[in-house]
N, C-alpha and C positions, 0 to 999 in steps of 0.2 A: 298208554304212553310208554315209550321205551325207556327203561331205566338206565341210569348211568352206571357203567361198570368200572372196575379198577383193574390195573395191571394190563396184561396182554389183551384181555377181552375188549378193552376200550380203544385199542389202537386204530381200529377201522370205524369207530363210532361216528366220527365227523364226516365220513365220506358217504354215509348212507342216509336216506330219508328216514326220519323217525316214524314209528308206526302210527303215532298220534301226537299232535301238538295242540296247545291251548289256543283258542280263537283269539285273534288280535283284539286288544282292548279298544283301539280307536285309531282312525286315520286322520284326525283333525288336530287342531292346535292343542298344545299341552297346557293343562292347568298347572298352577304352582305346585311344586313338590315340597314335601317337608324334609328338612335335613337335620338329623339328630346331631347337635353340636357337641354335647357333653363328652369330654375326654377324647376329643378328636384332634385338636391342636393342628399340627402341620397337615395331617391327612384331611382334616376338615377344610383347611385353606386350599388344598389341591382341588377338592370338590367345588368349592366356591369359584375358584378361578376358571375351571373348565365349564361349569354350568353357565357362568356369565358369558364365556366365550361362545358357547353354543346357543345363547339366547334363551335358555330354559329358565322360567321364573321359579324362584325358590323362596322359602321362608325358613328361618332358623328356629329350631325348637330345643329347649333344654329337657333334661330327663324329668324335671319337675313338671313341666308342661305336658309331657307325655302322660305322666301319672294323673294329671288333671283331666285327661280326655281330649286334648287338643288335636289328636290325630284325625278325629272324625271330620275335620274341615278339609282333608286332603284325600287324594286317591293313591298316592305313592309316598312311601317313606324311604329315604336314603340314609344308610348308616355307614359313615366313612371308616377308614382304618383307625388303628389305635388299639390299646390293650382291651380285649373283651372283658377281662376281669374287672377293670375299672368301670366300664359301661354297665355291666351286669349289677355291680354293687350300687351304682347311682340310680339305676332303674328300680331295683328291688322287685319284690313279688308283685307289687301293684303295677309298676311300669311294664313288667313282663306280661302281666295279664292284659293290660291295655293293648299292647302290640299284638298279642295272640288274638284277641277279640277283633281288632282292626283287620287283620288278615282273614280271619274266619268269615267276616262279613263282606269280604270282597276286595279288601285293600291289597296293595302290592308292596313288596319289601325288596330293596336292593341293598346288598351288603358287600363292601369291599374289604378283603383281608380280615382285619379284626372285626369289622362289621359283619362279614360272612361267618366268622367263627362264633359270633354272638348268637346266631340263630341255630347253631348245632346242638347236639345232645351230648357233647363232652364238656364237663365242667371246666371253668366257669362259663355258663351260657344260659340262654333262655329256653332251650329245648323246644324250639318251634318246629323242627323237622327231625326225623330219626337218623339223619346223616351225622357221622362223628368225625373227629379229627383222627388222622392216621397217627399211629404211635411214632414218636420221634426216632426210634431205632430203625424204622422202615422208610422214612421220608428223607428228602434232601433239605435240611433245615437252614442252610446258609446261602441259598441261591438269591441272586439279585441282578437286576438289569433286564435287557430286552431278550425275549425269546419268542419264536413264532408259535402260534396256536392254530389248530385246524378246526373250522366251524362246521355248522350244519347248513348247507346252501339253501335248503328248502324252508328253513325257519324264517319268519318275517323279520327277525332282528338282523339276519344276515343278508337281507335284500340289498343288492347292488354293492356288496362288499366281497372282496376276494376271499376264496375259501381258506387261505392261510394269510394271517396278518401278524406283524410284530406287536407284542404287548410288553409292558413292564411289570415285573414282579419284584417285590421288596421283602425278602425273607419270609415267604409265606409258609403256612402249614399246608397240608394236603387233605383232600376229602377221603373218607372211608364210607362207601355207600353200601349198606346192607342189601343182600340179594332181594329181600322182599320190599324194598323201598321203591316207590314210584317216583322216578325223577328222570330228567332229560339232561344229557351232557350237551351243553351249548358250545363248548370248546374244549379241546384236549391239547396237551402239550405235544409239540413235535420235537425232532432232534436237530432243530435249527436255532442255536443260540446266536444272539447278536454280538457285535464286536465288543460291546461293553459288559457282556454277561460274565458274572463272577460266581464262584462257589468259595465261600470263606474269603480269603485274600488272594485267590488264584483267578486271574483273568483267563478264561478258557481260550480266547483267541490267541493268547501267547503260547499255548501248548503246541508242540510240533507234530502232534498226531500220534506220537509214540508213548504218551504218558501212561504210566501204570497207575490207574486210578485205585486199584486195590491196595497198592503200597502206600499211596498218598492217604487213603482212608485209614490205614493202620496208623500212620504217623499222626494224623489230625484227630483221630478218634471219633469221626462222624462220617456219614455218607456224603460223598462229593461228586461222584460221577454224574454228569448232567443227563446221561442216557437213562438214569433211573426215573426221570420225570416223564419220558416219552410215553404217550398214550394215556397218561393219567388226566382226570378231569381238571380243567382250570376254571371253568364256569359251569354252574349247574342251575337248572330250573326245577323247582319243586312246587307241589300244590299243598295248600292247607285250607280246609274248608272251601269257601268260595274264592279264596285269594291265591296269589302266586308269590313265590320268592325267587329272586335271581341272586345267587351267591357266587361271588367271584374273587378268587385269589389273584387274578390278574387285575392290576390297577388301571382300569380303563379310563380313569379320571386323571391320569398323569398328564400335566400340561405339555403340549407339543407332540404327543403321540397321536397324530391325526387319525390313522385308521382305527385305533382303539377308541379315541374320542367319538368317532362317527358311530362305532358299534354301541357305545354307551348311549348316544342319542337315539339310535334305533331301538334299543331296549326300552328306553323311556317311552317312546312312541307306542311300542308294542304293549306296554303295561297300562298306558293311560286310557281312561274311558273317553268316549266321545263327548264333546261339549255340545250342549243343545243348540247354541247359536251358530255352530259350524265354523268354517274358516280354517283352511289347512295351514299348518305351521311348518314351513320348509326349513331346512338347516340354515342357520344364520339369520333367520327372520325374527325380529324382535316383536313380542307382544306388548301392547300398551293397555294398562300400566304393567310394568315388569318388575315385581319385587326382586331385589338383589342386583339389578342392573348396575347400580352405582358402584358395586364392588368389582366391576370388570377390570381385569389386569392387576388386581390388588397384590397377589403373591409375587408374580414375576416383576411387576413394577417396583415393589418394595425392595426386592433383591438387587435390581438394577440401580436403585437410588439410595442404597444403604449408606453411602458416604455423605449424603446431603443433610442439611439441618432441617429441623422441624420449625415450629412456631417460634421457639427460643432456644438458644444453646444451653439454657439451664433447665430444660424440660427433664423431669424425673425419668420419663421413658427413654429419652436420648442418653441420659447418664447410665441407665441400666443397659441399654444396647451397647454403649461404649465399653462397659465392663466386660461384657461377653465377647465383644470384638477383640479386646486385648487378650482374653483367654484363648480365643481361637488363633490369634497371631502367635501366642506362646506355643501352642500345639503344632502349628505349621513350622515354626523355627526349630522345633525338636523332632521334626519328621514323624509326628504322631498321626497326622491326617492331612488331607487336601480336599478341595471342593470337587466333588464328582459331577455335579450339575449345579445350577444356580441356587437350589434349595436343599441340597443333600451333601453331607460330608462323606468322604471315604476314609475310614479310620483304620489304624493298625490293629491287627489281630491281638486280642488279649485285653484291650481297653474298651471303654464305652465311647461312642461318638454320636449316636443318634440323639441322645439327650442334649448334648452341648449344641449340636447343630439346630435341633428343634427349638431350643430356647432362643437362639439368635434369630431364626426365621420369624418366630412369633413376635419378638420385640421389633423387628424390622417392619412387620405389617402394622403393628400398633403405631409406630412412628409415622408410617405412610398415611394411616387414617388421620393422625393428628395433623399432618401436613395438608392433606386434602380438605379437611374440615376448616383449617385456618384457626384452630384454637387448641389449647391444652385440655386434656382430660383430667378430671379431678381425682383425688385419692390415689395417687400413684407413688407417693413417697415411700410407703411400706414395700411396694414392689421393688423400688430401687434398692432399698436396704437389704431385702432378701436376696436380690440378684448379686449385689456386691459381696455379701457373705458367702453365697454359693460359689462364686467365681474364685474367691480367695482360698476356700477349702479345696476346690477342684484343681487349682494350680498345684497345691501341695500334693494332692493325690496323683496327678499325672507325673509329677517329678519322681515320686516314690515308685510308681509303676514302671517308669522308664528304667530306673536303677535296678529294680527287681527283674525286669525282663533281660537285663544284661547278664544276670546270674542263672537264667534258665527260662523255660516257658512259663508264661503267666496267663491264667484263665480269667475271664470276666467275673466268674463266680467261683466260690470256693476260697479256701484260705491261702494267703500268700505270705504275709508276715504281719507282725503286730501293727505297724504303721499303716500299711495298705488296708488291712482288714478294718481297722478303726475308722479310717476316713471313708471307706466304701459304705459301711453301715450308716455313718452320719449323713452321707450325701444321698445314698440310694436305697437304704434298707438292705434286707437280706435276699431279695428276689430280683429277677430281671425286670419285672414290670414296675420300675422306679417308685420306691417309697422314700422315706427319709426327707431331707430338706428339698430334694428335687421334686418329690411328690407334692409337698405343700406349695412349692413355688409354681408348679404346673397347675395345681388346682386354682390358685389365685389368677394366673394368666388365663386359664380356661374361662373363668367367670368374667374377667375383665374384657377379654376379646369379644365375648358374646354381647356384653353390655355396650361396648364401644361400637361394634358393628350395627347393633340394633338402633342405637341413637343416631348414628351416621345415616343409616338407611331411612329412618323415620323422618329425617330432615331433608330427604331427597338427595343426599350425598353432597350437600352444599354447606354443611355446618350450620 
């Protein structure tokens, strides 16, 4: 198999047939895939939305269930984005061994962004493949939005797909592939960013073509030039034992990215084993029964209906959602952020935004499930209390950060002043991968969303 290269070596990789590719796993209907829910939050909801739209049956697994050996019921495991550190901690050695054994025995693994990073050999990770994360000093750490990738036309996953397609990336890492590693580059970045593509807070389409990226990088203190991405792997396929891994920093599961969604579907078909009873599953064709079908349109529907009421205006989930809505309105009024798309905030440099937006999106989906089922979910009062406390402290932090930014540049991490530093530690801990009250709140929402979705799906989506 042709290995994935980095740098200039890989620039022509997507235009040549690989020396060897893995045999297709099956051309028939897809069996249910396992989706590792733990510590996925919004990124898990993206997967659910797109899998449901594609008609792909899925079942949600927790890290605990992986540790118990539940993967053996499936042929493919999907690991959505989210912090790899949290996923690795939840899985522990036992869960990591279960996943490694699952792949060794012929199972398939698909990881997006943090889910891809979880499989690598740079800590924190499961060390499933010898591929590592590129050092932050060499990569473009703040890239987001659509960019074109170039694929391998001869690979089954790229069948009937244009050689170059737009995909979304959301602040990805980058792969560092050792020369001795047997891996195939399924897609590499091109020099064609989309209109919404950004590095840090700079929208590349707004540049007049004469930008001095070297000077901007000196000012910002990080790599910014989008050309640094060109030719580097965006999607990699690797082997482990009898199984395969597809690791993607491109978010092929982003709702509405139809060419990318189609590639995601083709990868699933490529990895899936043949079903004994046969029967081809074409795109959009629903299998019966279809685990997960009742969640179709959950994420985007929840964001469209975020202003509607649930079963009762006094629902604890709705009260929690309203507290976050008020916080987001405060941020918008103070020009701290705006909505970039229906499920993602665009926030000002120097403050956090992903955590606030993710909290709101998750609560909207919980309220949507409450509305669809026609009943309130129990044990939500503590969630409401934690959310109100979080929003109160966050509002104070955002105000202090705004004042501090007027006196000079403010970074998301590092010391600013006593007030900002104290509130940041209380809310988020000392690292970027949200600890503090935010971490405890997300842990609760993570478990509650899983329980609510399972209950909803077990009842056929009818409450």
